[in-house]
KETOR-160541 format. One record per residue (C-alpha): residue in one letter; x, y negated, z negated. Coordinates in Angstrom, 2 decimals, always signed. Each point is the difference from the previous one (the first is absolute). Example, Ala and Ser with C-alpha at 12.3 -4.5 7.8 and 13.67 -1.06 7.14 Angstrom:
+------+---------+---------+---------+
| rest |    east |   north |      up |
+------+---------+---------+---------+
|    A |  +12.30 |   +4.50 |   -7.80 |
|    S |   +1.37 |   -3.44 |   +0.66 |
+------+---------+---------+---------+
***
This chain:
+------+---------+---------+---------+
| rest |    east |   north |      up |
+------+---------+---------+---------+
|    M |   +0.03 |   +5.37 |  -22.17 |
|    S |   -1.25 |   -0.02 |   +3.77 |
|    M |   -3.40 |   -1.91 |   -0.13 |
|    D |   -2.59 |   +2.50 |   +1.60 |
|    Y |   -0.69 |   -2.74 |   +2.72 |
|    L |   -2.77 |   +2.02 |   +1.76 |
|    Q |   -2.45 |   -0.12 |   -1.78 |
|    Y |   +0.19 |   -3.66 |   +0.60 |
|    I |   +0.28 |   -0.15 |   +3.37 |
|    Q |   -2.62 |   +1.21 |   +3.08 |
|    R |   +0.15 |   +0.63 |   +3.42 |
|    D |   -3.75 |   -0.20 |   +1.87 |
|    P |   -0.10 |   -0.70 |   +3.53 |
|    G |   -3.32 |   -1.36 |   -0.58 |
|    I |   +1.85 |   -2.75 |   -2.52 |
|    C |   +2.07 |   -2.14 |   +1.40 |
|    G |   +0.19 |   +0.91 |   +3.17 |
|    G |   +2.35 |   +3.27 |   -1.81 |
|    E |   +2.89 |   -1.70 |   -2.03 |
|    P |   +0.55 |   +0.64 |   -2.76 |
|    V |   -1.65 |   -1.89 |   -2.52 |
|    V |   -0.36 |   -0.40 |   -4.36 |
|    T |   -3.12 |   +2.79 |   -0.97 |
|    G |   -3.05 |   -1.03 |   -0.61 |
|    T |   +0.73 |   -3.57 |   +2.07 |
|    R |   +0.61 |   -1.49 |   +3.22 |
|    V |   +3.57 |   -1.18 |   -0.91 |
|    N |   +2.22 |   +1.01 |   +2.21 |
|    I |   +3.46 |   +0.92 |   -1.11 |
|    R |   +2.22 |   -2.14 |   +2.51 |
|    T |   -1.92 |   -3.11 |   -1.48 |
|    V |   +0.47 |   +0.87 |   -3.56 |
|    L |   +4.33 |   +1.55 |   +0.85 |
|    A |   +0.41 |   -4.01 |   +2.12 |
|    S |   -1.02 |   -2.32 |   -2.83 |
|    L |   +2.10 |   +1.86 |   -1.88 |
|    A |   +2.19 |   -0.55 |   +2.89 |
|    E |   +0.05 |   -3.68 |   -0.09 |
|    G |   -0.08 |   -0.71 |   -4.06 |
|    I |   -3.81 |   +0.54 |   -1.27 |
|    S |   -0.01 |   +1.22 |   -3.06 |
|    V |   -2.12 |   +3.56 |   -1.33 |
|    E |   -1.87 |   -2.89 |   -2.15 |
|    D |   -1.22 |   -1.78 |   +3.06 |
|    I |   -0.34 |   +3.08 |   +2.53 |
|    I |   -2.35 |   +0.85 |   -2.17 |
|    A |   -1.97 |   -3.41 |   -0.68 |
|    D |   +0.00 |   +0.17 |   +4.61 |
|    F |   -1.46 |   +3.40 |   -0.75 |
|    P |   -1.33 |   +0.42 |   -2.56 |
|    S |   -1.29 |   +3.59 |   +0.40 |
|    L |   +3.39 |   +1.13 |   -0.58 |
|    T |   +1.82 |   +0.20 |   -2.93 |
|    P |   +4.46 |   +0.78 |   -1.20 |
|    S |   -0.49 |   +3.39 |   +0.34 |
|    S |   -1.48 |   +0.04 |   +3.49 |
|    V |   +2.94 |   -2.45 |   +0.81 |
|    R |   +1.92 |   +2.38 |   -1.37 |
|    A |   -0.96 |   +2.38 |   +2.34 |
|    V |   +0.46 |   -1.83 |   +3.26 |
|    I |   +3.72 |   -0.43 |   -1.26 |
|    A |   +0.39 |   +3.70 |   -0.28 |
|    F |   -1.89 |   +0.49 |   +2.80 |
|    A |   +2.61 |   -2.23 |   +1.99 |
|    A |   +3.11 |   +1.67 |   -1.95 |
|    V |   -1.12 |   +3.32 |   +1.21 |
|    S |   -0.97 |   -1.13 |   +3.33 |
|    A |   +3.22 |   -1.32 |   +0.69 |
|    E |   +2.33 |   +2.58 |   -0.94 |
|    E |   -2.57 |   +2.48 |   +2.50 |
|    H |   +0.79 |   -2.52 |   +3.02 |
|    L |   +3.88 |   -0.98 |   -1.11 |
|    P |   +1.79 |   +0.51 |   +3.34 |
|    L |   +2.26 |   +2.97 |   +0.26 |
|    P |   +4.05 |   -0.99 |   +0.36 |
|    A |   +1.46 |   -0.09 |   +3.03 |
|    I |   +2.12 |   +2.30 |   +1.67 |
|    P |   +3.84 |   -2.22 |   -0.39 |
|    A |   -0.15 |   -1.62 |   +3.53 |
|    L |   +4.09 |   +1.58 |   +0.71 |
|    A |   -1.22 |   +3.30 |   -1.38 |
|    A |   -2.51 |   +0.53 |   +2.84 |
|    C |   +1.72 |   -1.89 |   +2.48 |
|    R |   +3.17 |   +2.44 |   -0.56 |
|    T |   -2.46 |   +2.80 |   +0.49 |
|    L |   -1.80 |   -2.11 |   +3.69 |
|    E |   +4.20 |   -0.18 |   +0.78 |
|    S |   +0.18 |   +3.46 |   -0.26 |
|    S |   -2.70 |   +1.24 |   +1.49 |
|    A |   -0.36 |   -1.64 |   +3.25 |
|    A |   +4.17 |   +0.62 |   -0.05 |
|    K |   -1.19 |   +3.86 |   +0.82 |
|    R |   -2.52 |   -0.79 |   +3.32 |
|    P |   +1.14 |   -0.53 |   +3.40 |
|    Q |   -1.27 |   -3.43 |   +0.66 |
|    R |   -1.97 |   -0.06 |   +3.56 |
|    P |   -1.15 |   -2.51 |   +2.19 |
|    F |   -1.97 |   -3.04 |   -1.33 |
|    F |   -2.59 |   +1.19 |   +2.81 |
|    H |   +0.17 |   +3.98 |   -1.13 |
|    R |   -0.70 |   -1.11 |   -3.71 |
|    L |   -3.42 |   -1.87 |   +0.74 |
|    F |   -1.54 |   +2.64 |   +1.73 |
|    A |   +1.07 |   +3.32 |   -1.54 |
|    P |   -1.59 |   +2.26 |   -1.12 |
+------+---------+---------+---------+
***
């Protein structure tokens, strides 16, 4: 069962410059994620930011997980296949002198 994190995350240009924050707070999700990455416990994060709840911290993690899935890079084209394609197309074209290639339409 996936968490409905949208009710916990807000993005408003008037709050923290439009950075995503925990709804109803000015706590930036980057701050929460950085704290977790440093090894700070959820209980300590909530102690530092009393407006947060365990559910809101889990929502930040869920939001980050979904964001990571959306922004993962596509697999690269294998270099060998790309080189062979370029080599075969270059071999079919006649080569012109360098000067002509600079100013050719």
